[in-house]
TITORTI-317098 format. One record per residue: z, x, y of N, C-alpha, C in turn. Coordinates in steps of 0.2 Angstrom, whole numbers, padded with zeros to 4 digits, always signed. Atoms other than C-alpha are relative to their C-alpha. Example, Ala and Ser with C-alpha at 12.3 -4.5 7.8 and 13.67 -1.06 7.14 Angstrom:
! TITORTI-317098
+0000+0004-0006+0039+0062-0022+0000+0004+0006
-0001-0004-0006+0036+0068-0005+0003-0004+0005
***
This chain:
! TITORTI-317098
+0002+0007-0008+0090+0049+0046+0006-0002+0001
-0007+0007-0001+0103+0044+0054-0001-0006+0001
+0001+0008-0001+0108+0027+0059-0003-0002+0005
+0005+0002-0006+0099+0029+0076-0009-0001-0003
+0007-0002+0000+0083+0035+0068-0002-0005-0007
+0002+0005+0005+0085+0023+0053-0003-0009+0003
+0001+0006-0003+0085+0010+0064-0005-0001+0003
+0009-0002-0003+0067+0016+0073-0004-0001-0004
+0003+0003+0005+0062+0016+0058-0001-0003-0003
+0002+0010+0001+0063-0003+0054-0003-0003+0006
+0004+0002-0006+0057-0005+0071-0006+0000-0002
+0005-0003+0004+0044+0004+0067-0005-0005-0007
+0002+0006+0004+0041-0005+0051-0001-0007+0002
+0001+0008-0003+0043-0023+0058-0007-0001+0004
+0007+0001-0004+0027-0019+0069-0005+0001-0005
+0004-0001+0006+0018-0014+0054-0001-0004-0004
+0000+0009+0005+0020-0030+0047+0003+0001-0005
+0000-0001+0006+0030-0025+0032+0009-0004+0000
-0005+0000-0001+0042-0035+0030+0004+0002-0007
+0000-0005+0003+0048-0028+0014-0001+0008+0000
+0001-0008-0003+0048-0010+0023+0001+0003-0006
-0002-0006+0004+0054+0000+0010-0005-0002-0009
+0006+0000+0006+0040-0008-0003-0009+0001-0001
+0006+0001-0002+0024-0003+0004-0004+0003-0005
+0003-0002+0003+0018+0008-0008-0001-0004-0005
+0003+0005+0006+0020-0006-0022-0007-0003+0003
+0005+0004-0003+0009-0018-0010-0006+0004+0003
+0005-0005-0002-0004-0004-0005-0004+0003-0005
+0004-0004+0009-0017-0001-0021-0004+0006+0007
+0003-0008+0001-0025+0015-0012+0003+0004+0004
-0004-0008+0000-0010+0025-0008+0004-0002-0007
+0001-0001+0005-0007+0024-0026-0008+0006-0003
+0005-0006-0001-0017+0039-0030-0007+0000-0007
+0003+0000+0004-0027+0033-0046-0005-0008-0001
+0003+0005+0002-0039+0018-0045-0007+0000-0006
+0006+0000+0006-0048+0015-0061+0001-0004-0005
-0001+0005+0005-0053+0003-0075+0007+0000-0004
-0002-0002+0005-0043+0002-0089-0002-0007-0006
+0003+0005+0006-0046-0003-0108+0005+0001-0004
-0006-0004+0004-0035-0003-0122+0000+0000-0007
+0000-0003+0009-0032+0007-0138-0008+0003+0002
+0007-0001+0000-0049+0014-0133-0006-0003-0001
+0006+0006+0001-0060+0000-0132-0005+0001+0006
+0005-0001-0005-0075+0004-0120+0000-0006+0005
-0001+0005-0006-0076-0004-0101-0006-0007-0003
+0005+0005+0001-0089-0015-0110+0003-0007-0001
-0005+0007+0002-0079-0026-0121+0008+0000+0004
-0003-0001-0004-0065-0020-0110+0000-0002+0012
+0000-0001-0007-0068-0025-0091+0005+0001+0004
-0007-0003-0004-0061-0017-0075+0004-0006+0000
-0001+0003-0001-0046-0026-0071+0005+0003+0007
-0003-0002-0007-0034-0027-0057+0007-0005+0001
-0006+0006+0000-0016-0033-0052-0004-0003+0008
-0001+0004-0007-0015-0043-0035+0007-0003-0001
-0007+0002-0003+0002-0051-0026-0003-0009+0000
-0002+0006-0004+0005-0070-0024+0006-0004+0000
-0009+0004+0000+0020-0080-0019+0006+0004-0004
-0007-0004+0004+0031-0067-0025-0001+0001-0009
+0003+0000+0007+0019-0067-0043-0004+0007+0001
+0005-0003+0002+0009-0053-0051-0004-0003-0002
+0006+0004+0005-0009-0058-0056-0002+0005-0003
+0006-0003+0004-0022-0050-0067-0004-0002-0001
+0005+0003+0001-0038-0053-0067-0005+0007-0003
+0007-0004+0000-0055-0044-0072-0004-0001+0005
+0006+0003-0009-0069-0043-0059-0004-0003-0001
+0005+0009+0002-0080-0057-0067+0006-0002+0001
-0004+0008-0001-0064-0068-0064+0002-0002-0005
-0004+0004+0006-0060-0073-0081+0007+0005-0001
-0006+0000+0001-0043-0069-0090+0004+0001+0006
-0004-0001-0006-0037-0072-0073+0009-0003-0002
-0005+0005+0004-0017-0076-0078+0006+0004+0005
-0007-0002-0003+0002-0073-0069+0005+0002-0004
-0005-0002+0007+0013-0061-0080+0009-0003+0001
-0004+0004-0001+0027-0071-0084+0007+0006-0004
-0004-0004+0003+0043-0059-0084+0005-0005+0003
-0005+0006+0002+0059-0067-0089+0007+0007+0002
-0006-0003-0004+0075-0059-0080+0004-0004+0004
-0003+0004-0004+0088-0069-0075+0002+0002+0006
-0001-0002-0009+0091-0069-0052-0004+0006+0004
+0007-0005-0004+0074-0060-0049-0004-0005+0003
+0005+0006-0004+0065-0070-0035-0006+0003+0002
+0007-0004-0001+0049-0057-0033-0001+0005-0003
+0001-0008+0003+0040-0045-0041-0006+0002+0001
+0006-0004+0000+0027-0032-0040-0001+0005-0003
+0002-0007+0002+0019-0019-0048-0001+0008+0004
-0002-0007-0002+0020+0000-0046-0005+0003-0005
+0001-0002+0004+0014+0013-0055-0003+0002-0006
+0003+0001+0008+0004+0014-0071+0001+0006-0004
-0003-0004+0005+0010+0026-0086-0010+0001-0002
+0009-0003+0001-0006+0039-0091-0003-0007-0008
+0002+0006+0005-0007+0026-0107-0005-0005+0002
+0005+0003-0002-0016+0015-0096+0001-0007-0002
-0003+0006+0003-0005+0002-0104+0008-0004+0004
-0006+0003-0003+0011+0002-0097+0000+0002+0009
+0002-0002-0008+0016+0000-0077+0008+0000+0002
-0007+0001-0002+0032+0002-0067-0001-0008+0006
-0002+0007-0003+0038-0015-0060+0004-0001+0005
-0005+0003-0005+0049-0021-0045+0003-0005+0000
-0003+0004-0001+0060-0035-0045+0005+0000+0006
-0003+0001-0007+0070-0041-0031+0006-0008-0002
-0003+0006+0001+0085-0053-0031-0001-0004+0006
+0001+0003-0006+0089-0065-0017+0002+0001+0008
-0002-0003-0006+0089-0058+0000+0007-0001+0002
-0007+0000-0003+0105-0052+0009-0001-0005+0008
+0000+0004-0010+0098-0056+0027-0001-0007+0001
+0002+0005-0001+0096-0071+0036+0004-0002+0007
-0003+0003-0004+0104-0082+0047+0007+0003+0000
-0007-0002-0003+0120-0075+0055+0000+0008-0003
+0002-0009+0006+0113-0056+0044-0006+0002+0004
+0005-0003+0000+0105-0047+0052-0005+0005-0004
+0005-0001+0006+0088-0040+0044+0002+0009-0002
+0000-0007-0001+0094-0021+0050+0004+0001-0004
-0007-0003+0006+0111-0021+0040+0001-0003-0005
+0000+0003+0008+0108-0034+0025-0004+0002-0003
+0007+0000+0003+0090-0032+0020+0002+0006-0005
-0001-0004+0005+0096-0016+0011+0007+0000-0005
-0002+0002+0005+0110-0024+0004-0003-0003-0007
+0002+0005+0003+0099-0033-0007-0002+0004-0009
+0002-0004+0005+0099-0027-0026-0007+0000-0002
+0008+0000+0004+0083-0022-0034+0001+0004-0008
+0000-0003+0008+0077-0018-0052-0007+0002-0002
+0009-0001+0003+0064-0007-0059+0001+0000-0008
+0000+0002+0008+0058-0010-0075-0008+0003-0003
+0008-0001+0004+0043-0004-0088-0003-0006-0002
+0002+0007+0002+0033-0018-0093-0009+0003-0004
+0004-0003+0005+0020-0014-0109-0008-0007+0002
+0006+0002-0003+0001-0023-0101+0001-0006-0009
+0002+0002+0009-0001-0028-0123+0006-0004-0002
-0004+0002+0005+0014-0032-0130+0006-0005+0006
-0003+0004-0005+0022-0040-0115+0008+0004-0001
-0006+0001-0001+0039-0031-0118+0004+0002+0008
-0004-0004-0005+0051-0028-0103+0005+0004+0000
-0006-0004+0001+0063-0016-0102+0000+0003+0007
-0001-0001-0004+0072-0012-0088+0003+0010+0002
-0002-0008+0000+0074+0008-0082+0002+0004+0008
-0001-0006-0009+0081+0020-0067+0008-0005-0001
-0005+0004+0001+0099+0010-0075+0007+0004+0002
-0005-0002-0001+0110+0025-0073+0001+0006+0006
-0004-0003-0008+0119+0035-0060-0004-0004+0006
+0001+0003-0005+0113+0022-0048+0002+0002+0007
-0002-0003-0005+0112+0029-0032+0003-0007+0005
-0003+0008-0006+0113+0012-0020-0004-0005-0005
+0003+0006+0002+0108-0007-0023-0009+0000+0001
+0009+0002-0003+0092-0006-0014-0005+0006-0001
+0005-0007+0004+0081+0007-0025-0005-0003-0002
+0006-0001+0004+0063+0006-0026-0006+0006-0001
+0006-0006+0002+0047+0015-0036-0004+0004+0006
+0004-0001-0006+0040+0027-0024-0007+0003-0003
+0005-0001+0002+0028+0036-0035+0002+0003-0007
-0003-0003+0009+0029+0041-0055-0004+0008+0001
+0002-0009+0000+0024+0060-0055-0002+0003-0006
+0004-0002+0006+0022+0061-0074+0004-0007-0006
-0003+0005+0003+0028+0050-0088+0004-0002-0003
-0008+0000+0002+0046+0056-0089+0001-0001+0007
-0003-0002-0004+0050+0059-0071-0005-0006+0008
+0004+0006-0005+0048+0045-0057+0004+0000+0007
-0004+0002-0004+0052+0046-0038+0002-0005+0002
-0002+0007-0005+0062+0033-0028+0003-0001+0004
+0000-0002-0008+0067+0028-0012+0007-0006-0001
-0007+0003+0000+0086+0022-0009+0001+0002+0006
-0003-0001-0006+0096+0018+0006+0005-0004+0000
-0006+0001+0002+0111+0019+0006+0003+0001+0005
-0003-0001-0006+0125+0017+0022-0005-0001+0005
+0006+0000-0006+0108+0015+0032-0005+0006+0003
-0001-0004+0003+0104+0031+0025-0009-0002-0004
+0007+0001+0005+0083+0032+0018-0001+0006-0004
+0001-0005+0003+0080+0046+0006-0004-0001-0004
+0004+0000+0007+0068+0051-0010+0003+0004-0004
-0001-0004+0006+0076+0055-0026-0008+0000-0006
+0004+0000+0006+0065+0062-0042+0006-0001-0005
-0007-0001+0004+0077+0057-0058-0006-0003-0004
+0000+0001+0007+0072+0052-0075-0003-0006-0001
+0001+0007+0002+0065+0036-0082+0007-0006+0000
-0005+0005+0001+0081+0028-0087+0005+0002+0006
-0004-0001-0005+0089+0035-0070+0006+0006+0000
-0005-0006+0001+0099+0052-0073-0004+0004+0003
+0002-0008+0000+0097+0068-0067-0003-0002+0006
+0000+0002-0006+0095+0063-0048-0001+0007+0004
+0000-0006-0005+0088+0078-0038-0004-0005+0006
+0001+0000-0007+0085+0077-0019-0009+0000+0000
+0010-0003+0000+0065+0077-0017+0001+0002+0008
+0000+0000-0007+0071+0074+0004+0008+0000+0002
-0004+0000-0003+0085+0080+0013+0005-0006+0006
-0005+0006-0003+0098+0064+0022-0001+0005+0008
+0000+0000-0008+0094+0064+0042-0006+0003+0001
+0006-0003-0003+0076+0074+0042-0006-0008+0001
+0002+0006+0003+0068+0056+0039-0004-0004-0006
+0001+0003+0007+0060+0045+0027-0007+0001-0001
+0009+0000+0003+0044+0049+0019-0001-0008-0006
+0001+0004+0005+0035+0037+0011-0008-0002-0003
+0006-0001-0001+0017+0032+0008-0002+0006-0005
-0002-0006+0002+0017+0045-0006-0006-0001-0006
+0008-0003+0007+0000+0051-0018+0001+0006-0002
-0002-0008+0001+0001+0063-0030-0010+0002-0002
+0010-0005-0001-0017+0077-0032-0001-0003-0008
+0003+0001+0005-0026+0075-0046+0001+0004-0006
-0002-0006+0006-0021+0091-0054+0008-0002-0003
-0006+0002+0000-0003+0082-0054+0006+0006+0003
-0005-0008-0003+0006+0098-0045+0001-0003+0008
+0000-0002-0007+0005+0092-0025+0001-0008-0001
+0000+0007-0004+0012+0076-0016-0001-0002+0005
-0001+0003-0007+0007+0068-0001+0004-0004+0004
-0004+0005-0002+0015+0057+0011+0001+0002+0006
-0001+0001-0007+0019+0052+0028+0009-0002+0002
-0011+0000-0001+0038+0056+0036-0001-0005+0006
-0004+0002-0006+0044+0045+0047+0006+0002+0004
-0003-0008-0001+0052+0060+0056+0002-0004+0010
-0003+0001-0006+0063+0057+0073-0006+0004+0004
+0007-0002-0003+0046+0068+0080-0004-0006-0002
+0007+0003+0002+0035+0055+0074+0000-0002-0006
+0002+0000+0005+0025+0048+0059-0005+0007-0001
+0001-0003+0000+0019+0064+0052-0003-0001-0009
+0001-0002+0006+0007+0070+0036+0002+0005-0004
-0003-0005+0002+0015+0081+0024-0004+0002-0008
-0001+0002+0006+0012+0087+0006+0004+0006-0002
-0005-0005+0004+0024+0097-0006-0002+0000-0007
-0001-0002+0007+0027+0102-0023+0003-0009-0002
-0005+0006+0002+0035+0086-0035+0004+0000+0001
-0006+0001-0004+0050+0093-0030+0002+0000+0005
-0003+0000-0008+0051+0090-0012-0001+0009+0002
+0000-0007-0003+0049+0110-0010-0009+0003+0003
+0009-0002-0001+0033+0120-0003-0003-0004+0005
+0002+0006-0006+0031+0110+0012-0004+0001+0004
+0003+0000-0004+0017+0110+0023-0003-0006+0005
+0001+0007-0004+0013+0100+0037-0008-0001+0001
+0008+0005+0002-0005+0090+0035-0002+0000+0010
+0002+0004-0005-0006+0081+0053+0005-0002+0002
-0006+0002-0005+0008+0079+0068-0003+0002+0008
+0003+0001-0004+0004+0076+0084+0003-0006+0008
-0004+0003-0004+0014+0067+0100-0003-0007+0002
+0003+0005+0001+0008+0050+0103-0007-0002-0005
+0004-0001+0005-0001+0049+0087+0005-0004-0008
-0003+0001+0007+0005+0040+0071-0005+0000-0005
+0003-0001+0008+0000+0047+0054+0001-0004-0004
-0003+0004+0009+0001+0035+0039-0006+0000-0005
+0003+0002+0008-0004+0033+0022-0002+0006-0004
+0004-0007+0004-0011+0048+0010-0003-0004-0008
+0005+0001+0006-0024+0048-0005-0002+0006+0000
+0002-0007+0002-0030+0062-0011-0007+0002-0003
+0005+0002+0003-0048+0064-0013-0001+0002-0006
-0001-0001+0002-0055+0065-0029-0003+0009-0002
-0002-0005+0001-0058+0083-0030+0007+0005+0003
-0009-0005-0004-0040+0090-0021-0003-0001+0003
+0004-0003-0002-0050+0095-0010+0003-0002+0008
-0002+0004-0010-0042+0084+0008+0005-0005-0003
-0004+0005+0001-0031+0070+0009-0003-0005+0007
+0002+0005-0004-0035+0054+0018+0007-0003+0003
-0005+0002-0002-0025+0046+0030-0003-0003+0006
+0005+0002-0007-0027+0036+0048+0006+0002+0004
-0002-0003-0007-0023+0039+0065+0002-0005+0005
+0001+0006-0005-0016+0025+0076+0007+0004+0007
-0003-0001-0007-0013+0026+0096+0007-0002+0000
-0006+0003-0002+0003+0019+0096+0002-0003+0006
-0005+0002-0007+0011+0020+0113-0008-0005+0003
+0005+0005-0002-0009+0012+0116+0000-0006-0003
+0003+0005+0005-0009+0001+0103+0009-0004-0002
-0007+0001+0001+0009-0007+0102+0004-0005-0007
+0001+0004+0006+0004-0021+0087-0003+0005-0005
+0004-0003+0005-0004-0006+0079-0006-0004-0003
+0007+0002+0005-0019-0017+0076-0004+0006-0001
+0004-0002+0002-0031-0004+0076+0002+0010-0002
-0002-0007+0002-0033+0016+0069-0009+0003+0002
+0009-0002+0004-0047+0029+0064+0005+0004-0005
-0003-0002+0004-0047+0036+0050-0002+0008-0002
+0003-0010-0001-0045+0056+0046+0002+0001-0006
-0003-0004+0006-0045+0068+0033+0004+0007+0002
-0001-0006-0002-0037+0086+0033+0004+0004-0008
-0001-0004+0004-0035+0099+0021+0008+0000-0002
-0008+0000+0000-0018+0099+0012+0006+0008+0000
-0003-0006-0002-0015+0118+0017+0002-0001+0008
-0003-0001-0007-0014+0112+0033-0006+0002+0004
+0003-0004-0006-0027+0122+0040-0006-0003+0002
+0007+0004-0004-0041+0108+0045+0001-0007+0000
-0003+0005-0002-0037+0091+0053-0009-0001+0004
+0008+0003+0000-0054+0081+0054+0001-0008+0002
+0000+0009-0004-0055+0061+0066-0008-0001-0001
+0007+0005+0001-0071+0051+0054+0000-0004+0004
+0001+0005-0004-0069+0038+0067+0001+0000+0008
-0001+0001-0006-0069+0033+0084+0001-0005+0003
-0001+0005-0005-0062+0022+0099+0002-0004-0007
+0000+0005+0004-0051+0015+0084+0000-0005-0004
+0005+0005+0004-0062+0006+0074+0001-0002-0007
-0002+0003+0005-0052+0002+0059+0003-0005-0001
-0008+0003+0005-0039-0011+0053+0003+0001+0000
-0008-0002+0005-0022-0006+0051+0004-0005+0001
-0004+0005+0000-0010-0020+0054-0004-0006-0002
+0002+0007+0001-0018-0035+0045+0005-0004+0000
+0000+0008+0000-0013-0053+0049-0004-0004-0001
+0004+0004+0004-0018-0066+0042+0004-0006+0000
-0003+0006+0002-0015-0086+0038+0002-0002+0006
-0001+0006-0003-0009-0101+0047+0008+0002+0001
-0007+0001-0001+0011-0103+0054+0002+0000-0008
-0004+0004+0007+0014-0111+0035-0003+0007-0005
+0002-0004+0005+0004-0095+0026+0000+0006+0002
+0000-0008-0002+0006-0079+0039+0003+0005-0004
-0003-0009+0002+0008-0062+0033-0006+0004+0000
+0008-0008-0002-0002-0044+0033+0006+0004-0005
-0001-0007+0001+0003-0028+0028-0003+0005+0002
+0004-0010-0004-0005-0008+0034-0005-0001-0005
+0004-0004+0005-0022-0007+0029+0001+0008-0001
+0003-0009+0002-0027+0011+0021-0008-0001-0001
+0006-0002+0003-0042+0019+0018-0002+0002-0006
+0000-0003+0007-0048+0022+0001-0007+0005-0004
+0008-0003+0000-0060+0037-0007-0004-0002-0007
+0006+0003+0005-0073+0032-0019+0000+0005-0005
-0001-0006+0008-0076+0042-0038-0005+0006+0005
+0003-0007-0003-0091+0053-0025+0003+0001+0003
-0002-0005-0006-0081+0059-0012+0000-0006+0006
+0000+0002-0007-0084+0045+0001+0005-0007+0000
-0009+0003+0000-0071+0033+0009-0004-0008+0002
+0002+0009-0003-0071+0014+0011+0006-0001+0006
-0003+0004-0004-0064+0004+0025-0001-0005+0003
+0000+0006-0003-0061-0012+0035-0003+0003+0006
+0000-0002-0008-0071-0007+0053+0001-0006+0004
+0001+0006-0008-0069-0020+0068-0006-0002+0004
+0005+0002-0005-0082-0028+0077+0005+0004+0005
-0001-0004-0008-0083-0017+0095+0006-0006+0004
-0005+0003-0007-0072-0033+0105+0003-0003-0005
-0002+0005+0007-0063-0039+0089+0008+0001+0001
-0009+0002-0004-0045-0047+0094+0002-0002-0007
-0002+0004+0003-0035-0054+0081+0004-0007+0000
-0003+0013-0002-0028-0076+0080+0007+0006+0001
-0006-0001-0002-0010-0065+0078+0002+0006+0005
+0001-0006-0003-0006-0056+0093+0008+0003+0000
-0007-0003+0000+0009-0045+0095+0002-0003+0006
-0004+0002-0008+0023-0050+0108+0002+0006+0003
-0005-0008-0002+0025-0034+0119+0005-0001+0005
-0006+0000-0004+0040-0032+0126+0005-0006-0002
-0004+0007+0001+0047-0047+0117+0005+0004-0006
-0004-0002+0007+0062-0045+0106-0004-0004-0007
+0003+0001+0007+0057-0046+0086+0007-0003-0002
-0006+0006+0003+0068-0062+0081-0004+0000-0008
+0001+0004+0006+0057-0066+0064-0002+0010-0003
+0003-0006+0003+0052-0046+0058-0005-0002+0000
+0009-0001-0002+0033-0051+0062-0003+0002+0007
+0002-0001-0005+0034-0053+0080-0008-0002+0002
+0007+0003-0003+0018-0061+0084+0000-0005+0001
+0001+0010-0002+0012-0078+0092-0009-0001-0003
+0008+0004+0002-0005-0088+0084-0003-0001+0003
+0004+0002-0006-0017-0089+0097-0007-0001-0005
+0008+0000+0001-0033-0093+0086-0005+0002+0003
+0006+0001-0005-0041-0099+0099-0002+0006+0005
+0004-0005-0003-0041-0082+0107-0001+0007-0005
+0005-0006+0006-0049-0073+0091-0006-0001+0001
+0008-0003+0002-0065-0065+0091-0001+0006-0003
+0001-0004+0006-0074-0054+0080+0001-0001-0007
-0001+0001+0007-0070-0048+0063+0000+0006-0002
+0001-0007+0001-0069-0034+0053-0005-0001-0009
+0004-0001+0008-0082-0028+0037+0003+0007-0005
+0000-0004+0003-0080-0018+0024-0006+0007+0000
+0005-0005+0000-0090-0001+0026+0001+0009-0005
-0001-0006+0005-0093+0015+0016-0001+0007+0004
+0000-0007-0006-0090+0031+0027-0002+0006-0005
+0001-0007+0003-0099+0048+0020+0003+0005+0004
-0002-0008-0004-0087+0064+0027-0002+0004+0001
+0005-0007+0000-0099+0076+0025-0005-0003+0008
+0005+0003-0005-0114+0066+0033+0004-0002+0008
-0004+0002-0005-0102+0057+0046-0003-0009+0001
+0004+0005+0002-0113+0041+0039+0004-0005-0002
-0003+0006+0002-0108+0022+0039-0005-0006-0004
+0005+0005+0003-0115+0010+0028+0002-0007-0002
-0007+0007+0000-0107-0008+0030-0003-0003-0007
-0002+0003+0009-0106-0017+0012+0003-0007+0002
-0002+0009+0000-0100-0035+0018-0003-0002+0008
+0004+0003-0004-0109-0045+0030+0007+0001+0008
-0006+0001-0003-0102-0043+0048+0000-0008+0004
-0003+0008-0002-0095-0062+0051+0004-0002+0006
-0007+0004-0003-0087-0071+0066+0005-0001-0002
-0005+0004+0004-0069-0076+0063+0000+0003-0005
+0001-0001+0007-0070-0067+0046+0002+0008+0000
-0003-0006+0000-0059-0054+0041+0003+0004-0007
+0000+0000+0008-0061-0043+0025+0003+0008+0002
-0005-0005+0000-0049-0028+0021+0001+0002-0007
-0003-0003+0008-0040-0018+0007-0005-0002-0005
+0004-0001+0008-0056-0012-0004+0002+0003-0002
-0002-0006+0004-0055-0002-0016-0005+0002-0007
+0005-0002+0006-0067+0007-0032+0002-0002-0006
-0002+0001+0005-0066+0002-0049+0000+0011-0003
+0002-0008-0001-0066+0021-0057-0004+0000-0005
+0006+0001+0001-0082+0016-0065-0006+0000+0004
+0005-0002-0004-0089+0017-0049-0004-0007+0001
+0004+0006+0001-0096-0001-0052+0002-0006+0005
-0003+0005-0003-0085-0012-0045+0005+0002+0007
-0004-0001-0006-0077-0017-0027+0007-0004-0001
-0004+0006+0001-0060-0027-0025+0000+0001+0007
-0004+0001-0006-0054-0033-0008-0001-0007+0004
-0005+0007-0001-0047-0047+0002-0004-0001+0006
+0006+0003-0005-0057-0058+0014+0004-0008+0003
-0001+0006-0003-0047-0070+0027-0004-0003+0005
+0001+0004-0005-0053-0084+0038+0004-0001+0006
-0004+0001-0004-0047-0085+0055+0005-0005+0000
-0003+0002+0002-0031-0093+0051+0000-0003-0007
-0001+0003+0006-0032-0094+0033+0004+0005-0001
-0002-0008+0001-0024-0084+0021-0005+0002-0005
+0008-0005+0005-0034-0073+0009-0002-0002-0006
+0001+0000+0007-0042-0072-0005-0004+0007-0002
+0002-0008+0004-0048-0059-0017-0008-0002-0003
+0007-0002+0001-0065-0055-0019-0003+0007-0003
+0000-0004+0006-0074-0043-0032-0009+0002+0004
+0007+0001-0003-0092-0036-0026-0005+0008-0002
+0002-0008+0006-0106-0022-0035+0003+0005+0007
-0004-0005-0006-0103-0004-0026-0006-0002+0005
+0006+0000-0006-0117-0006-0014-0003-0007+0002
+0002+0005-0001-0112-0021-0009-0002-0009-0001
+0003+0006+0003-0121-0034-0019+0005-0005-0003
-0005+0002+0004-0114-0049-0030+0005+0000+0002
-0006+0005-0001-0100-0055-0020+0004-0005-0004
-0002+0007+0003-0089-0068-0028+0006+0002+0000
-0007+0002+0001-0074-0076-0026+0004+0001-0007
-0002+0001+0007-0060-0072-0038+0006-0004+0001
-0004+0004-0001-0044-0081-0033+0001-0002+0005
-0004+0002-0007-0035-0090-0017+0007+0000-0001
-0008-0001+0000-0019-0087-0026+0006-0004-0002
-0002+0007+0004-0006-0099-0032+0000-0004+0007
+0001+0006-0003-0008-0116-0027-0004+0000+0006
+0005-0002-0005-0022-0107-0016+0004+0000+0007
-0005-0004-0005-0008-0100-0005-0001+0005+0003
+0001-0006-0003-0016-0085-0003+0002+0004-0005
-0001-0006+0006-0018-0067-0015+0000+0005+0005
-0001-0009-0002-0016-0048-0009+0001+0002-0003
-0001-0004+0002-0016-0034-0012-0001+0000-0009
+0002-0001+0009-0025-0031-0030-0001+0011+0002
-0002-0008+0003-0024-0014-0036-0004+0002-0007
+0003+0000+0008-0036-0009-0052+0005+0004-0006
-0006-0003+0005-0027-0004-0068-0004+0009-0001
+0004-0003+0000-0032+0014-0070-0003+0001-0010
+0003-0003+0008-0041+0021-0087+0007+0003-0004
-0004-0006+0000-0028+0029-0099-0003+0005-0001
+0002-0008+0001-0030+0047-0100+0001+0003-0007
+0001-0003+0004-0035+0053-0115+0003+0008-0001
***
């Protein structure tokens, strides 16, 4: 990726509300292929209820589906400001965690030049023992390194940015044996997901030709283009449970420069078929929320259920978000929106889409000025976690039964300042 293309990527990332633009895989639960429950050392789900991670004020939280055992993980490492969970290992007990030192950008230090000079660190955290071990310390390619996808218990795909050039590498857990997954200059892939059989990777590529959906082998070879078209921003990937489809979204970014809305799509991994499942850009894409003091956001992506249906946040027909994108205005804060709650209208609700029949079933109410988003299903299929934010308020995390009943508030985050990015902890692979 050239300097010019990388600058364009940064601009696009800002439009997508990604202040920490290379950490999007960690912050979007549905971009991680496994959304399962977790049980320690063979305990059944009745003894060990489904649990999920979430983030709040730079901290990583952990809670069960009934709201019990809610706590924040206490990572002890000097000089680290924020922590975010990533992929889980096959034992369902260890997880990759990213930490970041104080950001190097700020007044007089432009985001595009200095943000990726911020040192990051990767860790392996044991949920049972609390042991924290730093990984990827050997053969360090650049100070700014983030985990993209755990492709096995031995190898990890990482994103690195060096001299404003972004690239993906495959490395051993200690960082040794780095191998190029992508080449410099071809664009930056992210939103990676692993096929159910562990043999293929799906991703979207922020390329000079636009945002495209691709699949490849786990070493980056044998690539297949799934979706690419001028004027269409294809984003986010997740494999269907049977491995027959890849799920992603399509934003008409030229008509919608703030990337507020999109449509839900699926494509065959071999590129033989591309289907648009919704119409009129009816899914909420660039989620924004909060007051001027608690503002935040991050791209929404749809998510498969165990039985091959799709969860997504559907907008009301005339929905208008309170944080309005500043069209043709200089981006001074990497958020680039004005808070106009008086103009907000409508809202979003969590819906279940049947890709075979085309039917859509609402799971949460269609309430005015209420925005539901980021839904995913536990591996036992019984629970759905999601975020809910009223206009001008920070989001809270809710859980409901798989049929949309018994919705209950789990947490509003640290000091009630908001909680986001819930992600189920997967069941151990026996």
